[in-house]
N, C-alpha and C positions, 0 to 999 in steps of 0.2 A: 020476274026477271027478265027483261027484254034481251033476246037471243042477239048476238052482235054479228053483223052482215059479213057473207063468204065471199070472197072473189075468186077467180082463177088467175093467175099470171104469172109470166115468164121472168124468173128472177135475173136480174144483172149484177154489175159489177160490185165488188167486197166494198163497206164503207167502215170506217174508225165508229167504236163501239160494238162490234159484233153483228151490224147488219148488212143485208144484203139490199141493193137499191132496184124495186121494182116500179111501173109505172103504169097508169089505169087511167084512160081517158084525159090525158095530160096532167093528174096528179101524181106526185112522187109520193109512193109510199116504203118508208124502212120496213123491211121482214127480218124477223129473227128466225132462228132454228131452219134455216137453207142455206142451199150451197149457189155459188153463182152458174146461171145456164138452168138452172131445173126449172120443170114447169110444175106447179105448185095451187093447191086450194088454200088461200089464207082466209084466219080470223082477224077482221079490223079489231084492234083493242083501242085504237084512239081517230077515229073519224069525223071530228068536228068541221063542219061546213066551212067556218072560217079560218081553220089552220093550214099553215102554209106547205106544211106537209102530213100525210097519215103514218099511222104503224099497224104492224099485222103480224101475227106468229102463223107460222105453217102449220094445218091439220092434217095435211095431207100430199102424198106428193105422187104426181102422175108419170112424172119424167123424172128419173132419178140420177144423179150425177154417178161418175163412177167413183168417184171420190167420196160417197157418204157409204157409213158403215153404222152396224145395230149401237146404239147408243149405250156406254157400258154404266149409266146409273138410270134406273127407272125412273127415280123422282124427279129427272131433270130432262125427261124424254118428251119432246112437245106432241111426237105421235102418239103418246098412250095419254096424257094429262092435259086438261084444257089450261091450266094455269101451273106450267113446270115451275121449279125451284131454279136460282139462279145459280151461278158459281160454276157451270160446266156448260156454257153456251156453244161452244165447239165441240162437244163431245161428239157429235154424230158424222164426225170426217175423221178420215186420215191423217194421223199425226202430220206425217210429213207434208200433206196439201196444209194443214192449217197455218204451219210455218212459211208457206207459199203466199198466201192471201194476208197473212201478218207483212210479209215483205212489202208486198202492194199498197198497203195502208199506210206504212212509214213514208215509201216514196212519194205517196200523193201526200200527205201531211207535208213533209219537207219543202214539196214544189208549191204546193199552194198556199201552207201558211208560212214555211220558210222562206219563201221567195228563190229556193235555190234550181237551178235550173241541171236538167237532167245529162244535158249534153257537157255539164261541167262536174258532174258529180258520177261517181261511180256508188249509186246509193247499194250498201251491203243486204245480203241476203239475211234474215233473222237465223241466227244458229242456234244448234239444238245443245243442251247440257246433259251431262253424263247422269246417270241414274236408267231407273226401269224404261226398258224400249216402250211401254205401254202409255208412259205418261203418267202415271197414278202414283198415289201415295207420297208426292213431295210436300205437301203442306206441313211445315212443322207450329204453323201457327193456325187457329181455327177459332169463329166466332160464332158463334150461335143466339136465335133467340128462344124464350120458353113463351109456350101456348098457355092456354085458358087452364088445360087440363095437366099442367106441370112436366110436357116434355118439351126435348129438344126440338126447332122449329127454323124453318128459313124462310124467306118470302120469294116470289116470282118477282120477276123484273116489274120495277117501276110499281110494285103492288106493296099495300101493309100488311096482304093477309097473311097470315101465318099457315105454313104446312108441315106438319111434326113429320119427323125423317127419322130413320132408324140405322142409317149406315151415311158415311159420305167419303168416298172412293179415292179423292185426292188426298185426304187425310191420312199424316203419316199412320203406318200401322199400330205403332205405339200407342197413338192416342186412339185409336179404334179398338183396341187391346185391354182398356181401361173399363169398358163396360158403361163407358156413359151414356149411353142410349137409353138405358132401362133403368136408369135413376129418375126420382119424383122431385123435380125441381119447383114445387110448389112454394111460393114466394120469393123466387127467385127470377130476376130483369131478364138477365142475359148469362150467358156461361162463356167464358175464355179457354181455352184448351191449348196447351204451348206444349213442345216436348224438345230437349235438346239435341240439336243436330250431329252432335258429337258422341250421346250416351242416350239410346235409345231406351235404356232403365228409367230415365228420368223425365217425369211428366207431371209439370203444373196443370192444376183446376183453377181457374179463379172464378169466383162467384159473385156476382153485382146483386145486392140485397132489392127487393122490391120491399119487405117486411123483414124487421129488425127480429135477429136470433133465427131466420130462416136457414143460413148456410149450416150451422151449427148440424142442425137435423139432415142435411142433403150430405154432410163432409163424413157421417158415417157411414152411409150407404157403399162409399169408394171401397175398394179393397186395400189391403196394408201395401206400404212402398206406393202408391199414388199421393204426392203433394197435393195438397188443398188448401187454399188462401178464399179470406173474403174481402170484401169491398163493401162498404154498410151505406155510404153516404150514396142517395139514389140521385141518379141523372150525372154523375162524376166518373172519374177512372183514377185507378191508380199513378198512372204516368202523367195528367195532368195536375198532380198535388193539391187537387180540391179535396182529397181524401185521405183515409190511410188503410194501408193493409192488416188484415190480422192473420195469422197463420193459425189453420185449426189443424193440418196433418203435415209433417216433413216440414219443407222449407217453402217460404214466398217467392225463391229466387231460382233460376236456374242458371246455369253455367255454360259459357260455350266456349270452344277451342278453335282459335282460325289462326293459322300459319304460326304455329308453335305457342302462340297468346291466349291466355285466359282472360274472359270476360266475363262479367255478371251483369245478368241482366233481370228486373226486378218485375214483378207482376206485369201488367201490362206494357211494359217497357219495351220501345221498337226496337225489333230485329228483324231481319230479313225473313219472307216466309218460305221460299224454298231449300231445301235440305242443303244442298250443293251453292246457294248464291253467297253467303258470307265469305267464303272461299274465292271463288270467282271474281267477283266484284273489287274484293280487297286485293287479289292479285294484280288484277288489270289496272285497277287506278293508280297504282304505286308505278308500275312498268310506263302507262300511258304519261304521268305526272314528272316521273325522274327526279323524285326528292333528292337534292344533295346536301352534303354535309355544309352545316353554317346556314343554310335557307332557312327564311321565315315565311310559314305558308300557313293558309286559314282554311280551317275545315268547318263550312258554314253546312245547317241544319246538320249537326254531327252525332246525332241519338247517344249511345252507349259508348262511342270513340271506336266504331269499327275500323274507319280510315286513319281516326287521329292517332293509333298506338303504333301502326307500321309508320306512320308519317314522322311521329317523333322519333321513331329508333331511327330513320336514315337523316336526319337533320343531325344527331346529335345533339351532345350539350354544347356545341358551338352556336345551335340554331334555334328560332322556336316553331311550336306549333301553337296555335289559337283555336281550341275547341268549341264553337260556337253551337248553344242548342237553347232552345226555348223552353220545352217542356222540365217544370220542376225534378219529376220522379227520374226521367231519363238522364237529366244532366248530373241527377245524384249517382247514378250507376257511371256515368262517364267520369267523375271525379276520382271513384273507386278503382275504374278501370285503367285511370292513367297517373295514379297517387307515384309511381315509383321513375316518373319521368320529370325532372325536374325541368327541362324544355319546355313541358307544356302547359298552357294556360288554359283553363276551364272558366267558360264564362257561360252564365244563363241571361239571356234577354231575346228582344226582337230582332233577327240576323241583322236589317238593314241600319239600325241603330248602332248595334254592336262593332258591326264593319265598318261603320264610318269613323267611330273612334279607334279602331283598331289600324285601320289604314292611317291617319292621322298620326299616330304613334310610334308606329313600324314602316318599313319599306316592304312591301309583299313581293316575295319571288312566285307565288303560284296560290292559287285557290281550288280547293276542291270542294264539290255541292252534291248534296244527294237531297233536294225538295220533296214537300210532297206531292202529291198527283197533280196538284194545282198547278205547280210551276213557280219560278220566281216571281214575284211582286216587280212592278216597275222600277221602285226604287231601288231592287236590289241590284239589276241589271245596271242603274244610274249608279249607282257607287261602285261596283268592281270596274266599271269604265274609268270613274275619278280618281279610284286607286292606282288605276297604270299597271297592273298588275300584267306580266308578260303572257302567262299559259293558265288555262283554267280547265279543270276535267270536271265535266257536269254528268251526276247520274240520274238516270230519267225513268219513272215506270209509265208514262203516258206520252205517247208519239206525239200526240198536237200541242201539249205544252211545252215539249222539246223542240218542236218545228216552231213553234210561236216565238220561246225566247232563244232560238238560233237567230233568228229576224233582228232581236231585240241586240243582241250581243256584236252581230254583224253590222249593222245600224250603229253601232258608238266603237268601230274600228279593230273588231274580231274576226279572224276567219274559221272556219271550219276545219281543221288542219287532220282530223281523223272521229271515225263513227263506226261503232260495233253495234249489232242489236243479237240480244241473248233470250232466247226464249225460256223465260224463267216462271213461267205462267201456263202449263201447257194443258189444253181444252177449254182456254178461254181465250179471248179475244185481247190480251194485255201481254206486254213485252217490255224487257228492260232495255233503255239505251245508254251507252258511255260517248260521249264525245269530248273530244279534245280541242279547244279553241286557243289559238295564238294569236297575240295582237300583231296587228299587220304594220 
């Protein structure tokens, strides 16, 4: 194995994706595990001569930033491991400084991709959320791979090589307490773990089988009280409707409670990851959207109905809420969660097609949307503009996608009236934005 080249560089500004920017002989290098201003030795991980830029990992800190702290998770520490696992790439920085860097990234994306001018907008700082002061134990949803020895594993950044792990400090304590790291997962392709953010006693382990019958043997290794289910179709998921769940112990779904309402979430069905996210986002979306009695509102990429339920309550029986979701399994949860609201219509299908039909049949007063990380498709933005809806509340987990879509919406007659950003992913480069767009 050829040893990767090493360089000594001074790290520059933060960039989207968890990197700092360095330069060497005119070449741009995106460096992980560093802090702006540090002098470091780096190992080049991608240095093809024809590449527009190179990639590297910090291996040694020669001049440390005042914001550097010991990494809280050994497996993710680049100073200790050649290939640290992903999922905690900001764990070597003070939590407050992480948010400063995220604020810089958001502003840069809104300027460069969104076309906004700093002098015209007061870009918001990233806000912390309530919870543990150290930013640990917030993940209520975890996804693991399984290595050849049957151990839970994760991979390094941009790598397919699996690294076995014995803990994950960002995971909710109730998940860690199940003893899942001591289980032999032979015959299992991946493992999903989830805990109800309202009931720490309710944990669900979902096993995706690589070999028929393996899940039943694995389930017996968990202590009593842990819910275990299997998904037998290789390569699919319970949420996408291409297979079916089998309950092995307890139940195959969790019950979440948000703002006094209960939500059923089956298997891998989508739910917000941070233990405080569902309540925070739901309350902020309703406050910003200001749904009124009798209004007609579409909730796009609605998932299990997190926003659809409070919207339906707000518009009352004289209004209508169209809850639109593409994934069959999650759509089924939404139907259950909204069954008591006659004013709610739950529709499964591609968002741009369903939106076009809904906008043709109804005069929409507002739209709420929480798309995947990739953001809106061009056609969805076009359909929103064609609908003439006066206000759009947009929830996004990716600042680049949000900035690009801001430009698309503003180019179609909308203004960004309000923006706030929340640190729902401590110790990672991710952030959650909520924007309110109003029609000019």
